[in-house]
N, C-alpha and C positions, 0 to 999 in steps of 0.2 A: 313593516319588517316582521313584527310578531305574527301577523296573519299568515305571511308566507311561510314562516317556520312551522306554524301549526299545520298548514296544508301539506308541507313536505313530510312531517311526521306521520300524518294520517295516511298519506300515500304509501309510505314505507311499511306501515303496519298492515295495510290491506292488500298490498301487492307482494306476493310471496317471491316473485322473481328478484326483488331487490335485496333480500336477506337470505333466502332459502329456508326461512322459518315461517310457520303459520302464526297468526295473531295470538292464539292461545299459548303457544310456546314462548313468544316474546313477553306476554303478560306474566307467565311463570318466571321468566328470567328477571323481570322487574321486581316482582315480589321477593325473589330469592336474593338478589344482589343489592337492592337499594339500601337495606339496613347496614350491610357491610360497608358500602361506599360512604354512607353518612357517618358511620363510626370512624372510619379512617380519615375522613375529612375533618371531623372534630379533633382527632388526635393530632393531625397535622397543624391545625390552628393553635392548639394548646402547647405545641412543642417549642414555640418561639416566644420571645418577649413581646408583649402586646401593650398598646396604649388604650385600647378599648376592649370591652368584654366580648367574648365569643357570641356571635349572633347579631352584633350591632352592624350598622352600615347597610349598604344596598344588598338586596337579595339576588341570587343567581338568576339571570335571564335564560341561560342555557342550562336547563335542569338535568337531572339524572337520566330521564327517559330519552331526551335528545342526545345526550352523550352516548348512551347505549346504542341507539339507532345509528348514529354516525359511525361507531366502531364496527357494528355488524355489516354495514354497507362497505366499509373499508376492507374488511376481511373477505367478504364474499366476492367483490369485484376488483379489488386492488386499486381503487381510485385514489388519486393524490389528495393530500390534505387541502390543497387549494380548491379543487373541484367541490369537495364536500362542504367546505366553508362557504362557497358561493351558493350552494343549495340552501343552507340553513341561514344565510345572511349574517355570518359572524366572521371574526378574523381567523386567519389560518392558525395562529398560535393557540386559539381556543380549541380547535379540532385536535391539534397535536397533543395538547395537555389532556384532553378528554380521552383520547385513545391510550395514552400512557397510564391513565387511571383505571380504565375499564379492562384493558387486556390482562393485567395480573389477576383480576377477579375472575375472569373467564378461565384463565389457565389453572387456577386452584380448584376448579370444579371437578376435574378429572373425567374419566370415561365411565358412564353408568353401565352396569352389567345386570343388575336386577333392582327391585324396589329398595331404595334407600342405601344401596351399596355402590360406591364409586372407587375406581382404581386411580391412584395419583402417582405412585412410584413403582419401581420395579419390584420392590419387596411386596407391595400389595398384589402385583400380578402373580408372583410365585405363590403367595398364599392362596390366591383365587384358583390356581391350577391344582390345588389339593382337592377341589370339588369337581373341576372340569379339567382333566389331566392333559389335554392336548392343546397346543397353540402353534402359531406360525410367527416367525421373526425375520425381518429383513431391515435394510437401511435404505434411506432415500436421501438424495442430494438436492439441494436448492441453491440456485445461483444468488450470490450476494455481491455487495459492492467490493471493488478491489481496494486494498489498503493503498495509501498514498506512497509515492516513490520515496525510498530512503528509510521507511519505517522498519524497525526490527521485526523479524518474523513475517515479512510480507508474503513469502512463498508457502507459508503453512496452509493457506486456503486454496492452493492450486490443486485441483483434483487430477490425478493421473488418468482417471477413466473419462471424465467429462472434458478435460482440458480447459476448465474454467475455474473461476474463483467460487467455491461453494462451501456450504456448511452441511454436515451430515447429521441426520436424526435417526434414532432407533425406533422402529415401529413394530408392534406386536398386536396380533389379532387372534380370534378364535377360529376354529375350522369353518365357520359360516361367513367369515370375513368381517365380523364386527370388531371394531377397534377396542383394544384393551389398554394400550399405552402408546404414547408418542413423546419422545424427548431425548434426554442425554445427548445433546448436540455436541459435535466435535468438528474441528476443521476438516475440510474436504480431503486433505492429503493423508489422513489417517485411514488405515485399512479397516474393513468391516469387523474382522475378528479382534483387532486391537481395540476398537471402540467398545465391543461387548465386554472385553476384559477390563478396560478402565472404568466401565460403568458398574462393575461389581457383579455382573451376571453370573460368572463362574462360581463365586462364593455362595451366591444365593441358591443356585441349582444343586450344589453339593449337599445342601441341607433340605432339599425338596423331597417329597414322597417318591418312592421308587417307580411308580407307574406314570410319572410326568414325562411327556415327550414334547420337544420343540423342534419343528421342522424348519430347516434353513436351506439356503442355496450353497453353491460350492465355495463362496467366499468365506464360509465359516468352517471349512474342513480343518480338523485338528481340535475343534472345540468339543467334539464328542468324547475324545479321550480325556480332556481336562474335567469333564462333568460326569464321568462314569457312564456314558452312553445316553445321557438325557437329551443331548442335542443330536439330531439325526440329519446328516448331510447326504446328498446324492452320491451314488457310486461314481468313481472317476471314469472319464471317457476311456474307451479301449485304446491302448497304445498301438503303434504301427505294427509291431511284431506280433500282436495278438490276432492279426488277420488270419493266421494259420489255425486258429482255434476252430472247433466244430461249430457249424451253424447254429446248433441248438444252444450252445453256451453263449454265443453272441446274441441270439434272440432273447435269452433269459436276462442277459445283462441290459439290453435295450429296454426290455419290458419293465425291469426294476427302476430304471431311470425315468421312464415315462410315467410310471405309477407315482413316484415321488413328486414329479413335476405337476401332475394333475392334482395331487393333494395340496401342494404348496401354492397353486395359482391364486388362491383366495387372498393372499397377502398382497399380490400385485394388484388385484382389484381394489383392495382397501386403500393402497397408496394412490391409485388412480382417482378414487373418490375424494381422497384428501386434497388432491391437486385441483379439483374443480373449484376450490376456494382460491380465487385468482391471486390473492396476496402471496401464495406460494409459487406462482409461476416464475416470478423473479422478485426477490425481497429487496425493495428499494430503501427501506428504513435502515437504521443503524444495526450493525451485526450483533451488538449486545442485546437487542430486543428480539432476535430471531427465536430464541428458546421459548420466551413467553408467548410469542405469536403462534408457534407450531403446537404448543401445548393447549392453547385456547381453542383451537379448531376441532379436535376430536369430540369434545363434549357437544359442541354445536352440530357437528356432523351426525352424531348419534340421534339428536333431536330431529334433524332433517330426515334421517332414514326411517325412524320409528314412528313418525307422525304421518298419517295417511293424508291423501289429498281430497278426501271425501268432503271436508268442510268447504273448501273453495269450489269443488265441483257442484255440491248441493246449492251453494249460493248462486252460481252461474245458471244452473238449470231453473231455479226459481225466477231469475231475472229474465230469462228468455220467454217470449210469448209462445203460447201453444200453437202449433202448426197443424192444420187439418190433414188428415190422411188422404193421400191421392192414390187412386187405383190406377 
């Protein structure tokens, strides 16, 4: 049993397809998160009445590295806890408990923007925009479990756009498509502009520097007036009675809309990269854990995007035998 678990862990560490992360990135995650996990584990043990001292009894067979690897595979491929438990040769409850312990640690890491700087909240993002004044913002919806019949507020999660039970998250990236923030989840029935207002984005942007610009889609029209022009939305579509306008005016209007769309397309690409982590294809876990899950992925996605594949490519090339040149 232990040998199988060691073999599974080694396979996950060496095969980037299973986690989307290289071995060096996983090792950095272990060195970063292990002390925090151990401290929380000791605090949890000390918070209840005990008959034996902390540290007595059997040692963990499923250690921190195994818990981290199981969580990464779960996030990357959306595998059920039963499947991952079969891989590691443990009970399903062990995997569920491990994911519940590791996900908050990953969510607290935030999105890295430069050496030693991470953005964890919307206020951090607005402060960062003082140095890099342009950003893109949009909302993404993820399908979640439907509340049981008869429960109060069951219709709050029904999205008028997707016609499904969803939760909505606010996503912000820079003009190059690198994620800056993901979170502030709300029920799917809430409109995009209402989500931004309840998240406190308007108050934060009123105190932002004057040169800050946030590009959004038509779902945020009206937010530019609330923020003094900081939020920029596309020009409305021409109305039917505007067809009598000169062709030059209509062409300029269409060009302005296309220019705004071409600048804002990076946020759509960032959301697309986010959903390559299959746990966001459809969230089968509890709705209460969705916010932690969607905040855990951007930091891992940044590691996935900014670490090249040269390490694995070099290893494969060294492993391949030299082939003679054929004329």
